[in-house]
N, C-alpha and C positions, 0 to 999 in steps of 0.2 A: 796526809798519811803516806808513808813510803809504799810504793807499789811493789809487792813481793812476788808477783807472777813470774814464772820462769821466763827467761829471756826469749826463748823460741816462741812462747805464747804471745809475747808482745809484738814480735816481728810478724807472726801470723795475723794478728789483728790489724797491723799496719797494711799488710798486703791485701787483706780482705777489704779494708777501707779504700785502697786504691782502685780495686776492681769495681766496687760498688759505685764509686764516684766517676768511673769511666776513664780514669787516668790511663789504663791499658785496655784497649778494646780486643775483641775476639781475634785470636791468632797473632796478636802483637807481642813481640819479645820483651821479656822483663830483663832487668840488669842481671849480670852474671852473679854466681854465688860469691866470687871474690869481691865484686863491687858492693854487693849487699853486706858482706861481712865487714868491709872497710867503712861503709856509710854508717852502720849501726854499732860498730865496735864489738862485733861478735866473732866467734870462731867459725870457720867454714863448716865444721861438723854441725854446729847449731843451725846454721843457715840451711844445710842439706836436710836436716831433720824437719825443719819448718816447711821447706818446699815439698818434701815427701808427703807430709800430711795434707797439704793443699792439693797435691796431685791425687791422692786417694779420695779427697772430698769432691773431686771433679772440677775444681776451679782453675787448675793449671794442668799443663801437660808438657812432657819433655820430648825433644827430638835429639837423638844421640848425635853428638858432635856439633850441634847448633845452639842448644840452650833450652830455656824454659819459656813457655808461651801461655798467654791467657786463653782459657777454654771458651769456646762459643757457648751460648745458651743451649744450642741444639746438641753440641758435643757433651756438655755437662748433664743435660737431661737424659740423653739416650745412653750414654756410656758411663759417665762418672759415678763410681760407686755402685753401679748396678750391672756391670758386665764382667764376665770372667773370660780370660784368654785361655785357649787350649791349643797346644802345638803338638802334633803327632808326626811320626815319620811318613805315614801315608793317610789318606782319607777315604778314597773311593773303592778300595778293594779289600778282600780277605776279611779279617776280623775287625778292621778299624771302624766301619760304619756303625757296628754294634757298640763299640766303646763311646763313640761320639754321641749316638742317640741316648745312651744311658746317662751321660753327663748332662746333655741338653735337657732331658726330661726332668732331672733332679733340679737343675738351675731354674727352669721355667716354673716349677712348683713353688719355688721360693722367691719368685719375682725378679730373677736375674736373666740377662741375655748371655749369649755366647759369641765370642770373637774367635774364629777358627783359622788355623794356619797349618800348612803341611811343609815338611822339610824335604820330602822325596828322598830321605835318607842322606842328605847332604849337610855337612857341618856348616858350610857357608850359608845355605838356606836357613839353617837353624838360627844363625846369627841375624840374618835379615828379619826372620819372624820375631825374634826377641826384641829387636830394635823397633819394629812396628808396634808391638804390644806396649813397649815402654813409652811410645809416643802418645798413648791413650791412658787416661786415668782408670785403669782396670782395677777391679776389686782384688784380683789375684790371678795366678797362672797355674795351669795344669800342663805339664810338659812330659812327653816321652823322649828321653835322651836319644840323640842320633849317634849310631855306631858307638855305643857306650863302652865297649871294650877298647876303644882307641883313644881314650882320654877326653878331657873337657877343654876344648879350644876356646870356648866362650865363657870362661870363668869370670872375666871382668864384668860381663853383663849380669851374670847371676849374683855377683857381689853387689852390683847396683840395686838389684831387687831387694837384697837384704838391707842395704843402707836406707832405701826408701820405705822399708817396712812393708813391702808387698809380699803377701804369703805365697809360698811355692809348694806345690805337691807334684811329685813325679809318679808316673805310671809305668808299669812293666819292669823298669829298672831305675837305678839312680846312679849318677856320677859319684865315684868314691870320694871326691873332694868336696862334696856338698853335704850339709847337715840339714836335711829336710825330710818330711815324711814321704814314704814311697808305698803306693798301693800296687801289689804285684802278686803273681803266681809263684809258688815255690818251684822254680824250674829245675833245680837240682833233684828235688824229690820226684818230679815228673820223669826226668831222664832215668832215674833209678827204677821207678815203677815200670817203665817201658821195658827196660832190659831184664828186670827180675821176672816179669811176666813171660818173656821168651825163654829165659833159662828154666823156669818151672815147666815149660812145655817140652823141655829136652833139647833145646837148641844150644849148641856150643860154638858154632861158627857164626858169630854175630859180626855185622858190619855197622858202623855208625856214620851218618852223614850230617854235618852240623855247620851252620853259618856262624862263624866265631868273631865277626867284627862287632857283635853286640853281646852283652853279658848273658842274655837269655840262652843263646846257643852254647856259650862257654859253660854255663852251669848245667845245661842238659847233657853235654858231653861228660862233665864231671860225674853226674849221677849215673850215667851208663857205666863209666869206668869203675865206680865204687861197687855197683852190683856185680860186675865181672870179678873184681877182686874177692868179694865175699864168696864167690863160687869157685875160687882158685883158678880163674882164667885171666889171661892177658891177651887182648885182641892183637892180631898181627898188624904191624904198622900200616900196610897197604889197605887194611879194612877200616881205617879211620880216615874219612875224607873230610877235610876242613876247607871252607871256602869263604870268600867275601861277597858282599852284596852284589858287586858288579859282575861276579862270576856265576851267580845262582842259576842263570838260564842255560849254562853249558857245562860247567865243571862237574857238578855232582852227577848229572846224567851220564856224562862220558866215563867218569870213574866207576859208576854203578854198572855200566855196560861191560867194562873190562872185567869186573868181578863176576858178573853173572854169566859171562861167556867162558869162564874157566871150566875145566872138566868136572863132572859130578864127583863129589868127594873132596874137591878143593874149593869150590865156590861157596860163598856164604849161604846159610839156610834161613837167615833172618836179617832184616834191616831195621835199625832204629833211626828215624828221620827227624830232622830239625822241626818240621811242621807238616801239617796235612797237605799243604800245597806241593811240597816235594814228595811226600809219600804217594799221593795220587799219581804224580808223574812217573814214579818208579814202578808202581803197580802196572801202569800202561806199558812201560818199557819191558817189564818181565813177561807180560802176556804176549807182547809182540815178538819176544824171543822164544816163544813156545813153552814157557814155564807156567806151571799151574800155581795160582795163588788162592789158597794158602798151602796146598799139598806139597809143593816143592820149594816154596818161598813164603815166609811170613813177613809182614810189614806192619810197623806201628808208626803212627803219626803223632801230632801234638796240636791241640787247640780245639778239637771237636767243632770244626768249622762246617759250613754248609757243604764244602767239598767232600767231607768224609762220607756223605750219603749219596753223592751225585754220580759216582762211577759204577762200573759193572760189579765191583767188589766193594762191599761196605767196609769202611776202614775202622780197625781198632785204633783208638787214639786216647789222648789225655784231655780231660776237661779244661776249659778256660772260661771264667765267669763273664767275660766280655762286657755286656751291658751293666751288670752289677759292679764290675770293677770301675767303669766310668762313673756310675752313679755314686759309688763310695768315695771316689776321689773328689767329686763335686761337693758332696756333703761335708767332707773333711775340710776342704778349702774354705767353704763358707763359715764353718765353725771357727777356723783359725782367724778369718777376717773379722769375726765378731769378738775376738779376744780369747777364744777357748784354747786350752792347752792341747798339744798333739798327743794322741794316744801312743802307747808303746808300739814299737815297730812290729812286734810279733802279732799284734792284733790286725795288722794291715796286709798280712800274707795269706793267700788262699791256697789250700792244699788241693792239688789236682787229683782227680779220680780217674782210674783206668776204665775205659768204656770198651768192652769186648764186642767185636763184630766179626765179620767174615774174613778179615785179612790175616788172621793168625790161627794156627792149629798146632797140635802136638807134632813133633818131628818123628818121621817114620824110621829113623835110625840108619838110613843109607849114607 
């Protein structure tokens, strides 16, 4: 009887037979996709689909620029089909340990391991991390895009993920040219809530300081500007301080100092900050200049990090679900890997809540 199995299925069975018979041993390279396509009379797309399934099964792994290799039994047992890769911009500081712990706990509860990589906010390091992940038969990837407002320079590797059928979930933001689920905070709503809170307290001389090489900062800035428009205000250009990651240690503090050293009646009475890390730095700066926080200057952060409670003035800030965001991304990825459909994007967006503490107060009118 004529065998009516799909061609890719027949090729998959052939390669599985080779591996079982020991024709290709652990870490030994298989023929190229072009060679397999020619030998079996198949299209390269069919061969790629077959190789992708075998990679997900843990029987093969890819090394970018080199080819496809047989997985060792240790590699297949420890990683193949049971590990999820996670790439974040940072790992060891600020909110990122909470994100990672949330994802890891969820994965562990469902019998999966975690392969972790950090880009240190470098596009080149993101590429290296993606290549390392693609060299393993991972079940899927959770990625925080690096400098998401500056475009996706690693699109080719993300396309490879799609071609290989490897699920992808992004956290905090998503590159605009990718169609994948993204678990995130509504940053625009958070920036709006921060500014609206200060405006309700009677502040009209607002300054905003935002890191805008990622979309989180860009959206928080947009939210602040929308709140000002709704109150009939347009911030002075010098009160909008935009900076990149490499300048975060110096530029916002220097700009804030210039603003806070202006004469009373000209200086800002309230600051909307990109995150808690910056807000705490600027509270310390204001106190060092002899200004009272919040009587002479109100400050709002973002993320409700541990830093918000660590200083002499407890910080008004916007909530960030941190561990839950990581756990939600992990649950979603495993559901996608099991063949489930992605939920509507609006179900993956967390609304931040304003947490009022001691760094904001009504303006006294001077």
